[in-house]
FIDREN-614610 format. One record per residue: residue in three letters; x, y, z of N, C-alpha, C, O, CB in turn; residue number from 1. Coordinates in steps of 0.2 Angstrom, whole numbers. Glycine has a CB too. Example, Ala and Ser with C-alpha at 12.3 -4.5 7.8 and 13.67 -1.06 7.14 Angstrom:
> ALA:66:-28:39:62:-22:39:66:-16:39:71:-17:42:57:-22:45:1
> SER:64:-11:35:68:-5:36:64:0:39:67:6:40:70:-3:29:2
END
This chain:
> MET:521:356:563:516:360:567:516:358:573:514:352:572:510:362:565:1
> HIS:517:359:578:516:356:585:509:357:588:506:363:587:521:358:589:2
> THR:506:353:591:499:355:593:499:359:600:502:357:605:495:348:594:3
> ALA:495:364:599:494:367:606:491:364:611:487:359:611:491:373:605:4
> PRO:492:367:617:490:363:624:482:362:623:479:357:626:492:367:631:5
> LEU:478:366:620:472:366:619:470:365:612:471:370:608:469:372:622:6
> SER:467:360:610:466:359:602:459:359:600:456:354:603:469:353:599:7
> ILE:456:362:597:448:362:596:448:360:588:452:362:583:444:371:597:8
> ARG:444:355:587:445:351:581:437:349:578:434:344:580:449:344:583:9
> GLY:434:353:573:428:352:570:423:352:575:419:348:574:429:345:567:10
> LEU:422:358:579:417:358:583:411:360:581:411:364:577:417:362:587:11
> VAL:406:357:582:399:358:579:393:357:585:394:353:589:397:351:573:12
> LYS:389:361:586:383:361:590:378:363:587:378:369:585:384:364:597:13
> ILE:373:357:587:366:360:585:361:358:590:360:353:592:363:358:579:14
> HIS:357:363:591:352:364:597:344:362:594:342:363:588:351:372:599:15
> PRO:341:359:597:334:358:595:331:363:591:332:368:594:328:356:600:16
> GLY:327:362:585:324:366:582:324:366:575:319:368:572:326:371:583:17
> PRO:330:364:571:337:364:574:340:370:573:340:374:568:341:359:570:18
> VAL:343:372:578:348:379:577:356:377:578:358:374:583:345:387:583:19
> CYS:360:379:574:367:377:573:370:383:576:370:389:573:370:377:564:20
> ALA:373:381:582:376:387:586:383:387:586:386:392:588:375:386:593:21
> LEU:387:382:583:394:381:580:395:377:574:394:371:574:397:378:585:22
> ARG:398:380:569:398:377:563:406:375:562:409:378:558:394:382:557:23
> GLY:408:370:565:415:366:563:420:372:565:423:375:561:416:363:553:24
> VAL:421:372:572:426:378:574:432:373:575:431:367:578:424:383:580:25
> ASP:438:376:572:444:374:573:450:378:576:452:383:572:446:372:567:26
> LEU:452:377:581:457:381:585:463:377:588:462:372:591:453:384:590:27
> GLU:469:380:587:474:379:591:476:384:596:478:390:594:479:377:587:28
> ILE:475:383:602:475:387:608:482:387:612:483:382:615:469:386:612:29
> PRO:487:391:611:492:391:616:492:394:623:487:397:625:497:395:613:30
> GLU:497:392:627:497:395:633:497:402:634:499:405:629:502:393:637:31
> GLY:495:405:639:494:413:639:486:414:638:482:409:639:498:417:634:32
> MET:485:421:637:479:424:635:477:423:629:481:426:625:479:430:637:33
> PHE:471:420:627:469:419:621:462:422:621:458:421:625:468:413:618:34
> GLY:460:427:616:454:430:616:449:427:611:451:425:606:454:437:614:35
> LEU:442:426:613:437:424:609:432:430:608:429:432:613:433:418:612:36
> LEU:432:434:603:429:440:602:423:440:598:424:438:592:433:444:599:37
> GLY:417:441:599:411:441:596:405:444:599:403:443:605:410:436:594:38
> PRO:401:446:595:394:448:598:389:444:602:390:438:601:391:451:593:39
> ASN:385:446:606:381:442:610:377:437:603:376:439:598:376:447:614:40
> GLY:376:430:605:372:426:602:377:423:595:375:420:590:366:430:600:41
> ALA:384:425:596:388:422:590:390:414:591:393:411:587:394:427:590:42
> GLY:389:412:598:392:405:599:397:405:604:400:400:606:394:401:593:43
> LYS:399:411:607:405:410:612:404:407:618:408:403:621:407:416:615:44
> SER:397:407:621:395:404:626:395:396:626:397:393:630:389:407:626:45
> THR:391:395:621:391:388:618:398:384:618:399:378:620:387:389:611:46
> PHE:403:387:615:410:386:614:412:384:620:415:378:621:414:392:612:47
> MET:412:390:625:415:389:631:412:383:635:416:380:639:415:395:634:48
> ASN:406:383:636:402:377:638:405:370:637:406:366:641:396:376:637:49
> ILE:406:370:630:408:364:628:416:362:630:419:356:630:406:364:621:50
> VAL:420:368:630:426:367:631:427:364:640:431:360:642:431:373:629:51
> ALA:423:368:644:422:366:651:418:361:652:417:359:658:418:371:655:52
> GLY:416:356:647:413:351:649:406:351:652:404:346:655:416:348:652:53
> LEU:403:357:651:396:358:654:391:354:649:386:351:651:395:365:654:54
> ILE:392:355:643:388:353:637:391:348:632:397:349:631:385:359:633:55
> GLU:389:345:629:392:340:624:391:342:616:385:343:614:390:333:626:56
> PRO:396:342:613:396:345:606:391:340:601:390:334:603:404:346:602:57
> THR:388:342:596:386:337:592:391:333:588:391:327:588:382:339:587:58
> ALA:396:336:585:402:334:584:408:337:585:408:342:587:401:333:579:59
> GLY:414:334:583:420:337:585:424:334:592:421:330:596:418:345:586:60
> LYS:430:337:593:434:335:598:438:341:601:440:346:598:439:332:595:61
> VAL:439:341:608:442:346:612:448:342:616:446:337:620:437:349:618:62
> LEU:454:343:614:460:340:616:464:345:621:466:350:619:465:339:611:63
> LEU:464:342:627:469:347:632:475:342:633:475:336:635:465:349:640:64
> ASP:481:345:631:486:341:631:487:334:628:491:329:630:487:341:637:65
> GLY:482:334:623:482:327:620:476:322:622:474:317:619:487:324:622:66
> THR:473:324:627:467:320:630:460:323:628:459:329:629:467:320:638:67
> ASP:456:318:624:450:321:622:445:322:628:443:317:631:446:317:616:68
> VAL:443:328:630:440:329:636:432:329:635:428:329:639:442:336:638:69
> VAL:430:328:628:423:326:626:421:320:628:416:318:631:421:327:618:70
> GLU:426:315:627:426:308:629:427:307:637:425:302:640:431:303:625:71
> ASN:432:311:640:434:311:647:433:318:649:438:321:650:441:309:647:72
> PRO:427:321:650:425:327:654:429:327:661:431:333:664:417:328:654:73
> ARG:429:322:664:432:323:671:440:326:671:443:330:676:433:315:674:74
> PHE:443:324:665:450:325:664:450:333:663:455:337:663:454:321:658:75
> MET:445:336:661:445:345:660:442:347:667:445:352:669:440:348:653:76
> ARG:438:343:670:435:347:676:439:347:681:439:352:685:429:345:679:77
> GLU:444:342:682:450:343:687:455:348:686:459:349:690:452:337:687:78
> ARG:455:351:680:460:355:677:457:361:675:461:364:670:464:352:672:79
> LEU:452:364:677:448:369:675:447:374:681:447:373:687:442:366:672:80
> GLY:447:380:679:445:385:683:440:391:679:442:393:674:452:390:687:81
> TYR:434:392:683:429:395:678:426:402:681:425:401:687:423:390:676:82
> LEU:426:407:678:422:413:681:418:414:675:419:417:670:427:420:682:83
> PRO:411:413:677:405:414:672:404:422:673:405:425:678:399:410:673:84
> GLN:400:424:667:399:431:667:394:433:673:395:439:676:395:433:659:85
> ASP:390:430:676:385:430:681:387:426:687:384:420:687:378:429:678:86
> PHE:391:428:690:393:423:697:389:425:703:390:430:706:399:423:699:87
> GLY:386:420:705:381:422:711:385:421:717:388:416:719:375:417:710:88
> PHE:384:426:722:386:427:729:381:427:734:375:427:732:390:433:730:89
> TYR:383:425:740:378:427:745:380:434:748:385:434:751:377:421:751:90
> PRO:376:439:748:378:446:749:379:447:757:383:451:759:372:451:747:91
> ASP:376:442:762:378:443:770:383:439:771:384:439:777:372:442:775:92
> LEU:387:436:768:394:433:769:398:437:768:398:442:764:396:427:765:93
> SER:404:437:772:410:440:772:414:438:766:413:432:764:414:439:778:94
> GLY:419:441:763:422:439:757:426:432:759:427:427:755:426:444:755:95
> ARG:429:433:764:433:427:766:428:421:767:429:416:765:437:428:773:96
> ALA:422:421:770:417:416:772:415:413:765:415:407:764:411:418:776:97
> MET:413:418:760:411:417:754:416:411:749:415:406:746:410:423:751:98
> LEU:422:415:751:427:410:747:428:403:750:430:398:747:434:413:746:99
> GLU:428:403:756:429:397:760:423:392:757:424:387:755:429:398:768:100
> PHE:417:395:758:411:391:756:412:388:748:411:382:747:405:395:756:101
> LEU:414:392:744:416:390:736:421:386:736:420:381:732:418:396:731:102
> LEU:427:385:740:432:381:740:429:374:743:432:368:740:437:384:743:103
> LYS:425:374:748:422:368:750:417:365:744:416:359:744:419:369:756:104
> MET:414:369:740:410:367:736:414:363:730:411:357:728:406:371:733:105
> LYS:419:366:728:425:364:723:428:358:726:431:354:722:430:370:723:106
> GLY:428:357:732:433:351:735:440:353:735:444:348:734:434:345:731:107
> VAL:442:359:736:448:361:736:451:364:742:448:368:745:448:365:731:108
> SER:457:361:745:459:364:751:466:364:750:469:362:745:456:361:757:109
> GLY:470:367:755:477:368:755:481:364:760:478:362:765:477:374:755:110
> PRO:488:364:760:491:360:766:490:362:772:492:359:777:498:359:766:111
> LYS:488:369:773:487:372:780:480:372:781:478:375:786:491:379:780:112
> GLY:475:370:777:468:370:777:465:376:774:468:381:772:467:369:785:113
> ARG:458:374:773:454:379:769:455:386:771:456:390:766:447:377:768:114
> ARG:455:388:777:456:395:779:460:399:777:460:404:775:456:397:784:115
> ALA:467:395:777:473:397:776:473:398:767:475:403:764:479:391:779:116
> LEU:470:393:765:470:394:756:466:400:755:469:404:751:465:388:753:117
> ALA:460:401:757:456:407:756:459:413:757:458:418:753:451:407:760:118
> ASP:463:413:763:468:420:764:473:421:760:475:427:760:470:420:770:119
> GLU:476:415:757:482:417:752:479:419:745:482:422:741:487:410:751:120
> LEU:472:416:744:469:419:737:467:425:738:468:429:733:464:415:735:121
> LEU:464:427:743:462:434:744:468:439:743:467:444:740:458:435:751:122
> GLU:473:437:745:479:441:745:482:442:738:484:447:736:486:438:749:123
> ARG:481:436:734:483:435:727:479:440:722:481:443:717:481:428:725:124
> VAL:472:442:725:469:446:720:467:452:724:462:456:722:462:441:717:125
> ASN:471:453:729:471:460:733:465:462:736:463:468:736:472:466:728:126
> LEU:462:457:739:456:458:744:457:457:751:452:457:755:452:453:742:127
> THR:463:457:753:465:455:761:461:460:765:456:459:769:473:455:762:128
> SER:462:466:763:460:472:767:452:471:768:450:475:773:462:478:764:129
> ALA:447:467:763:440:467:763:439:460:765:433:458:763:437:470:758:130
> ALA:443:457:767:441:450:770:435:449:773:430:445:772:446:446:774:131
> LYS:434:453:778:429:453:784:423:456:782:418:456:786:431:456:791:132
> ARG:423:461:776:417:464:774:412:460:770:414:456:767:418:469:770:133
> LYS:405:462:771:401:458:768:401:458:760:402:464:757:395:461:771:134
> VAL:400:453:756:401:454:749:395:458:746:396:460:740:401:447:746:135
> GLY:390:460:749:385:464:746:387:471:746:385:475:742:378:463:750:136
> GLY:392:474:750:395:479:750:402:480:744:404:486:743:397:479:756:137
> TYR:403:475:741:408:475:737:406:479:730:400:480:729:411:467:735:138
> SER:411:482:728:410:484:721:411:479:715:413:473:716:416:490:719:139
> GLY:409:481:710:409:476:704:415:474:702:416:468:700:406:478:698:140
> GLY:420:478:704:427:475:702:429:470:708:433:465:707:433:481:700:141
> MET:427:472:713:429:467:719:426:460:719:429:455:720:427:471:727:142
> ARG:420:460:717:416:454:716:420:451:711:422:445:712:408:456:713:143
> GLN:422:453:705:425:450:700:431:447:702:434:442:699:426:455:694:144
> ARG:435:450:707:441:448:710:442:443:714:446:439:714:443:453:714:145
> LEU:435:442:718:434:437:721:431:431:717:432:425:720:430:439:725:146
> GLY:428:431:712:426:427:708:433:424:704:433:418:704:422:431:703:147
> LEU:437:427:703:443:425:701:448:422:706:453:419:704:446:430:698:148
> ALA:447:423:712:451:419:717:448:412:717:452:408:719:450:423:724:149
> GLN:442:410:716:439:404:717:440:400:711:441:394:711:431:404:718:150
> ALA:441:404:705:443:401:699:449:398:699:451:393:695:441:404:693:151
> ILE:455:402:702:461:400:701:463:395:707:469:392:707:466:406:702:152
> ALA:458:394:712:460:388:717:462:382:714:459:381:708:453:386:722:153
> GLY:466:379:716:468:373:714:474:372:708:476:367:706:462:369:713:154
> ASN:476:379:706:481:380:701:479:376:694:482:371:691:488:376:705:155
> PRO:472:379:692:470:374:685:474:377:679:476:382:679:462:375:683:156
> ARG:474:370:674:478:371:669:474:375:664:477:378:659:480:365:666:157
> VAL:468:376:664:463:379:660:460:385:664:457:383:669:458:374:656:158
> LEU:460:391:662:456:396:666:451:400:660:453:404:656:461:400:670:159
> ILE:445:399:662:440:402:656:437:407:660:435:405:666:434:397:653:160
> VAL:437:414:657:434:419:659:429:423:655:430:426:650:439:423:661:161
> ASP:422:424:657:416:425:652:414:433:653:411:434:658:409:419:652:162
> GLU:416:437:649:414:443:649:416:447:657:412:449:660:407:443:646:163
> PRO:423:446:658:424:448:665:424:456:667:424:457:673:430:445:667:164
> THR:424:460:662:425:467:662:418:470:663:417:476:665:430:470:656:165
> ALA:413:467:659:406:470:658:404:474:666:402:471:671:400:464:656:166
> GLY:404:480:665:399:484:671:405:486:675:404:490:680:392:477:676:167
> LEU:411:485:674:416:488:678:418:495:675:418:496:669:422:484:680:168
> ASP:420:499:681:423:507:679:430:507:676:433:502:677:423:512:685:169
> PRO:432:511:673:438:511:670:444:509:674:448:505:672:440:517:667:170
> GLU:444:512:681:449:510:685:450:503:687:455:500:688:449:514:690:171
> GLU:444:500:689:442:492:691:444:489:685:447:483:685:435:491:693:172
> ARG:442:491:679:444:486:672:453:485:672:456:480:672:441:490:664:173
> GLN:455:492:673:463:492:673:466:487:678:470:483:676:466:499:674:174
> ARG:463:487:684:465:483:689:464:475:688:468:471:689:462:485:696:175
> PHE:458:475:685:457:467:683:461:464:678:463:458:678:450:466:681:176
> TYR:463:469:672:468:467:667:474:465:670:477:459:667:470:472:664:177
> ARG:477:469:675:484:467:677:483:460:681:487:455:680:486:474:684:178
> LEU:478:460:684:477:453:688:476:447:683:478:441:684:471:453:692:179
> LEU:473:448:679:471:442:673:478:441:670:480:435:669:464:445:667:180
> ALA:482:446:668:489:446:665:493:441:670:497:438:667:492:453:663:181
> GLU:492:442:676:498:439:682:496:431:681:500:427:680:497:442:690:182
> MET:489:431:681:487:424:682:488:418:676:487:412:677:480:423:683:183
> SER:490:422:670:490:418:663:497:414:663:499:409:659:490:424:657:184
> ALA:502:416:667:508:413:667:507:404:666:504:401:671:513:415:673:185
> GLY:509:401:662:509:393:663:503:390:661:502:384:661:511:391:670:186
> ARG:498:393:660:491:390:659:488:393:653:491:398:650:486:391:665:187
> VAL:482:390:651:478:392:645:473:397:648:469:394:653:476:385:641:188
> VAL:472:403:646:466:407:649:462:409:642:465:413:638:469:414:654:189
> LEU:457:407:642:452:409:638:447:415:640:445:415:645:448:403:636:190
> LEU:447:419:636:444:425:637:438:428:632:439:431:627:449:430:638:191
> SER:433:426:634:426:427:630:424:434:632:423:436:637:420:422:633:192
> THR:422:438:626:420:444:627:417:448:621:419:446:615:426:448:630:193
> HIS:413:453:622:412:458:615:415:464:616:413:468:612:404:459:612:194
> ILE:420:465:620:423:471:622:430:470:619:435:466:620:423:473:630:195
> VAL:431:475:614:436:474:609:443:476:615:448:472:615:436:480:602:196
> ASP:443:480:618:448:484:623:451:478:627:457:477:628:444:490:628:197
> ASP:446:474:629:448:468:633:453:464:629:459:462:632:442:463:635:198
> VAL:452:462:623:456:459:619:463:462:617:468:459:616:452:457:614:199
> SER:461:467:616:468:472:613:473:473:619:479:474:617:465:479:610:200
> THR:471:474:625:474:475:631:478:469:632:484:469:633:471:477:636:201
> LEU:474:463:633:477:457:636:480:451:631:484:447:633:472:454:640:202
> CYS:477:451:625:478:445:622:483:445:616:482:449:612:472:443:619:203
> PRO:488:441:616:493:441:611:490:438:604:492:439:599:499:437:613:204
> ARG:484:433:606:481:429:600:473:431:602:471:432:607:483:420:600:205
> LEU:469:430:595:463:430:598:459:427:590:462:427:585:461:439:601:206
> ALA:452:425:592:449:422:587:442:427:587:439:428:592:448:415:588:207
> VAL:440:428:580:433:432:580:428:427:578:430:424:573:433:438:576:208
> ILE:422:426:582:416:422:579:411:425:577:409:430:581:414:418:583:209
> ARG:408:423:573:401:426:570:397:420:568:399:416:565:401:431:564:210
> SER:391:420:570:386:416:567:389:409:569:386:405:566:386:417:560:211
> GLY:393:407:573:395:401:575:401:398:572:403:393:572:389:396:574:212
> GLU:404:402:568:410:403:564:416:406:565:416:412:567:408:405:559:213
> VAL:421:403:565:428:408:567:429:411:560:430:408:555:435:403:571:214
> VAL:429:417:560:430:421:554:437:424:553:440:427:548:425:427:554:215
> ALA:440:423:560:448:426:559:450:423:566:447:423:571:449:436:560:216
> ASP:457:421:564:461:418:568:468:422:568:472:420:564:462:411:566:217
> THR:470:426:573:474:431:571:478:434:578:477:431:583:470:437:568:218
> THR:482:439:577:485:443:582:483:450:581:481:453:576:493:443:582:219
> PRO:482:454:587:479:460:587:483:465:581:480:469:578:479:464:595:220
> SER:490:464:581:493:469:577:492:467:570:492:471:565:500:469:579:221
> ALA:491:459:568:489:457:561:484:460:559:483:463:554:489:451:560:222
> ALA:477:460:565:471:463:562:471:470:560:469:471:555:467:463:567:223
> ARG:475:474:565:476:481:563:478:482:557:476:486:553:479:483:567:224
> ASN:484:478:555:488:480:549:484:478:543:485:480:538:496:478:549:225
> ALA:479:473:544:475:471:537:470:477:536:468:477:530:471:463:538:226
> VAL:467:481:540:463:485:538:466:493:538:463:498:536:457:484:543:227
> ASP:472:493:540:476:500:539:476:502:532:478:499:528:482:499:541:228
> GLY:474:508:531:474:512:525:468:510:521:468:511:515:481:511:521:229
> LEU:463:507:525:456:504:522:450:508:525:445:509:523:456:496:524:230
> ILE:454:512:530:448:515:535:448:523:534:454:526:533:449:513:545:231
> TYR:443:526:533:442:533:532:437:536:537:432:533:538:440:535:525:232
> GLU:437:542:539:434:545:545:432:551:542:435:554:538:438:546:551:233
> GLY:426:554:544:422:560:543:416:562:546:415:558:551:421:561:537:234
> TYR:412:567:544:407:569:549:401:569:543:401:570:537:409:577:552:235
> VAL:395:566:546:389:566:542:384:569:546:383:567:552:386:558:540:236
> ALA:380:573:544:373:575:548:369:570:549:367:566:544:370:581:545:237
> ASP:366:570:555:361:564:556:355:562:552:353:556:551:358:565:562:238
> ALA:353:567:549:347:567:544:350:563:537:347:561:533:343:574:544:239
> GLU:356:563:537:359:561:530:361:555:531:361:551:526:365:565:527:240
> LEU:363:553:537:365:546:539:363:541:534:367:538:531:363:544:547:241
> PRO:357:540:535:353:533:532:355:533:524:356:527:521:343:532:533:242
> ALA:355:538:520:356:538:513:364:538:512:366:537:506:353:545:510:243
> PHE:368:539:517:375:539:517:377:532:517:381:529:513:378:543:523:244
> ALA:373:529:522:375:521:523:373:516:518:374:510:518:372:519:531:245
> LYS:369:519:513:366:514:508:372:515:502:373:510:498:358:515:505:246
> GLN:376:520:503:381:520:498:389:518:499:392:517:494:381:526:495:247
> HIS:390:518:506:396:517:509:395:512:514:390:512:517:399:522:511:248
> ARG:401:508:515:402:502:520:404:505:527:410:505:529:407:497:518:249
> VAL:398:508:531:399:511:537:400:506:542:396:502:543:394:516:539:250
> ILE:407:507:546:408:503:552:406:505:558:406:501:563:413:501:552:251
> SER:406:513:559:404:515:565:401:522:564:403:526:559:410:515:569:252
> ALA:397:524:568:395:530:567:393:533:574:388:531:577:389:530:563:253
> VAL:397:538:577:395:540:584:394:548:584:397:552:580:402:537:591:254
> LEU:388:550:588:386:556:588:390:560:591:394:559:596:381:556:592:255
> HIS:391:566:587:396:571:589:393:578:590:390:580:586:402:571:583:256
> GLU:393:580:596:390:587:598:383:587:596:381:593:594:394:592:594:257
> GLY:379:582:598:372:583:597:369:582:590:363:580:589:371:589:599:258
> ARG:373:584:584:370:585:577:374:581:572:371:577:568:370:594:575:259
> ASN:380:581:572:384:576:567:385:570:569:385:569:575:389:578:565:260
> ASN:388:566:565:390:559:567:398:559:565:400:560:559:386:554:563:261
> ARG:401:557:569:408:555:567:408:548:564:406:542:567:413:556:574:262
> VAL:410:548:557:409:541:554:415:538:551:419:542:548:403:541:547:263
> ARG:415:532:552:421:527:550:418:523:545:413:519:547:424:523:554:264
> VAL:421:522:539:419:518:533:425:514:531:431:516:532:417:522:527:265
> PHE:424:508:529:429:503:527:428:503:520:423:502:517:429:496:529:266
> VAL:434:506:516:434:506:508:440:500:506:446:500:507:438:515:506:267
> GLY:437:495:504:440:490:502:441:490:494:439:495:491:438:483:504:268
> SER:442:484:491:444:484:483:439:486:480:434:484:483:446:477:481:269
> GLY:438:490:475:433:492:471:429:497:474:424:499:471:430:487:469:270
> MET:430:499:481:425:504:483:429:511:483:435:511:483:422:502:490:271
> SER:425:516:484:428:524:484:427:526:490:422:525:494:425:529:478:272
> ALA:431:530:492:431:534:498:426:540:498:425:543:493:439:537:500:273
> PRO:422:541:503:416:546:503:421:553:502:426:553:504:411:546:510:274
> ALA:418:559:498:421:565:498:422:569:505:417:570:509:416:569:493:275
> GLY:427:572:505:428:575:511:432:570:517:434:573:522:422:578:513:276
> PHE:431:564:516:433:559:522:441:559:521:444:560:516:431:551:521:277
> GLN:444:558:528:452:557:528:453:550:530:449:547:533:456:563:533:278
> ARG:459:548:527:461:541:529:464:541:537:467:545:539:467:539:524:279
> SER:461:536:540:463:535:547:467:528:548:466:523:545:457:536:552:280
> THR:471:530:554:475:523:556:469:518:558:464:519:562:481:525:561:281
> GLY:470:511:555:466:506:557:466:503:564:472:502:567:467:500:553:282
> THR:461:502:567:462:499:574:460:492:575:458:489:570:457:503:577:283
> LEU:460:488:581:458:482:581:449:482:582:445:478:580:462:479:588:284
> GLU:447:488:584:440:488:583:437:489:576:432:488:575:437:492:588:285
> ASP:441:493:572:439:493:566:440:487:562:436:485:558:443:497:563:286
> ALA:445:482:564:445:475:561:440:472:563:436:470:559:452:471:563:287
> TYR:437:471:569:432:468:572:425:470:568:422:466:565:433:469:579:288
> LEU:425:476:568:418:478:564:418:476:557:414:473:555:416:486:564:289
> VAL:424:477:553:424:475:547:422:468:546:418:467:541:429:475:544:290
> LEU:424:464:550:423:457:550:414:456:553:412:450:551:429:453:556:291
> MET:411:460:556:405:458:559:401:462:553:395:460:553:405:461:567:292
> ARG:402:466:549:398:470:544:399:471:537:396:474:533:398:476:546:293
> CYS:404:466:535:406:466:529:406:458:526:408:454:529:413:468:528:294
> ALA:403:457:519:403:451:517:409:447:515:414:451:513:398:451:511:295
> GLN:410:441:516:416:437:515:421:439:509:427:439:510:415:431:515:296
> HIS:418:441:504:421:443:497:424:449:497:428:451:493:416:443:491:297
> GLU:421:454:503:424:462:503:430:461:508:434:466:508:418:467:507:298
> LEU:432:456:512:436:457:517:443:457:513:444:453:508:436:452:524:299
> PRO:447:461:517:455:461:514:457:453:516:454:450:521:461:468:519:300
> PRO:462:450:512:463:443:513:467:443:518:468:437:521:467:439:507:301
> ALA:471:447:521:475:446:527:471:446:533:474:443:538:480:452:528:302
> LEU:465:448:533:460:448:538:455:442:538:453:441:544:457:454:538:303
> SER:454:439:533:449:434:531:452:428:533:448:424:536:447:434:524:304
> HIS:458:427:531:461:420:531:465:419:539:468:423:541:467:421:525:305
> ALA:463:413:541:465:412:548:473:412:547:476:410:542:462:406:552:306
> VAL:476:414:553:484:413:554:485:407:559:482:407:564:487:419:558:307
> PRO:489:403:556:491:397:560:494:398:566:499:402:567:494:392:557:308
> VAL:492:394:571:495:395:578:500:390:581:498:384:582:489:395:584:309
> MET:506:392:582:510:387:585:510:387:592:510:392:595:516:387:582:310
> ALA:512:381:594:511:380:602:516:384:605:522:384:603:512:372:604:311
> GLY:513:389:610:518:391:615:520:399:612:524:402:615:524:385:615:312
> GLY:517:400:606:520:407:603:515:410:599:510:407:597:527:406:599:313
> ALA:517:416:598:512:420:593:514:420:586:521:420:585:510:428:595:314
> ALA:511:421:581:513:421:574:517:429:573:519:430:568:507:420:569:315
END
């Protein structure tokens, strides 16, 4: 087995308290888009901050192309592009001026100067027509594209994007998806999110993290296949839902027409399907919710066991 470009080995982080944020994370991350999927508080941000060299782990290694960036954080910083969840902009600056300022702060310029590089980056993220507009008037999607422009400055080997589509409308989200996909060629792109659609759309591989542990390292199709045939859907009245949930493994319940709930349940080994429920095609969201809401012994083996990652390719 070849080592992937970004190799995470035995990563542990214990905060004062003590609070264990990461519990021995092992991942082999190939080039292209890689999704880190988990709820808020699962350890995603801690993981990203360690990979980015912003905080030190309690134990473990982060290897980029064979170099331990925990021992040599400068190696990562020189090869990193980072788009945090909340990116601060000066609203009274134009898009071009804001980007030039960010490039100056990063110490990045181009052969034709910083202004020319800013214009080139604005074109790559489709913001040329808005270069002279104040950032305060940008939509959420435009601000994210501006943030991505500064992140890819200097052609980073690793690009980290944290919850990039939160708050975007559907059209802006699709536009951002296409842009991220274009930026993933020839580099490692780590996408941290709690939005399943982000991973399903963009990532040929993903890891699911829960309470600081990786509970699945897989592909979207393998995760869907692992729960296919084990998901049933039906309707339950709102007043009956609490009692129903005590008897069945409910993974989602969506209010339907103000009275009933459209309920999806996981029916694993030794469980029985609710009366009147129909088998439903499994989705990546189903697999994710099963991982979040079911005990380890209840999980189908194909979902609970990690899938090895070969460098440069999907299993």
